[in-house]
C-alpha positions as CSV (number, residue, x, y, z in Angstrom):
1,X,91.1,81.4,97.3
2,X,90.7,85.0,98.7
3,X,93.6,87.2,98.2
4,X,95.1,88.6,101.4
5,X,97.1,91.7,102.2
6,X,100.7,91.4,103.0
7,X,103.4,93.5,104.7
8,X,105.1,94.1,101.2
9,X,102.2,95.8,99.8
10,X,101.9,99.6,99.6
11,X,99.0,101.6,101.3
12,X,97.6,102.8,97.9
13,X,97.8,99.2,96.4
14,X,95.9,97.9,99.3
15,X,93.2,100.6,99.3
16,X,92.9,100.3,95.5
17,X,92.3,96.4,95.7
18,X,90.3,96.5,99.1
19,X,88.5,99.9,99.4
20,X,87.1,98.7,102.9
21,X,90.5,99.0,104.5
22,X,90.7,102.9,104.1
23,X,88.7,103.2,107.5
24,X,91.5,101.0,109.2
25,X,94.2,103.3,108.0
26,X,92.2,106.3,109.1
27,X,91.7,104.9,112.5
28,X,95.4,104.7,112.8
29,X,96.0,108.2,111.7
30,X,97.5,107.0,108.3
31,X,96.1,109.5,105.7
32,X,95.6,107.6,102.4
33,X,95.4,110.6,100.2
34,X,98.1,113.3,99.9
35,X,100.9,111.3,101.7
36,X,103.3,110.8,98.9
37,X,105.7,108.6,100.8
38,X,102.8,105.8,101.0
39,X,103.4,105.0,97.4
40,X,107.1,104.4,97.9
41,X,107.1,102.5,101.2
42,X,105.6,99.2,101.9
43,X,103.1,98.5,104.7
44,X,105.8,97.2,107.1
45,X,107.8,100.5,106.7
46,X,104.5,102.5,107.1
47,X,103.6,100.6,110.2
48,X,107.1,101.3,111.7
49,X,106.9,105.0,111.0
50,X,103.5,105.2,112.8
51,X,104.6,102.9,115.7
52,X,102.1,100.2,114.8
53,X,102.4,96.4,115.3
54,X,102.5,95.1,111.8
55,X,100.9,91.8,112.8
56,X,97.9,93.4,114.4
57,X,97.6,96.0,111.5
58,X,97.6,93.2,109.0
59,X,95.0,91.4,111.0
60,X,92.7,94.3,111.0
61,X,93.2,95.0,107.4
62,X,92.6,91.5,106.3
63,X,89.5,91.4,108.5
64,X,88.3,94.7,106.8
65,X,89.1,93.4,103.2
66,X,86.8,90.4,103.7
67,X,83.7,92.5,104.4
């Protein structure tokens, strides 16, 4: 069974486990390096701050993580 990305994970946690997802974050203007709050907020909160649909973001991230 493949691990999947959830809304409760943090961005640094996601990128560490699934490096292919960094391009998805870049495409949405979420800078993985140097943005301290990312280690303190979960993906759901990050999506809200960046006005992104969490379900669509999760779909993109899980697709990228499988590559």
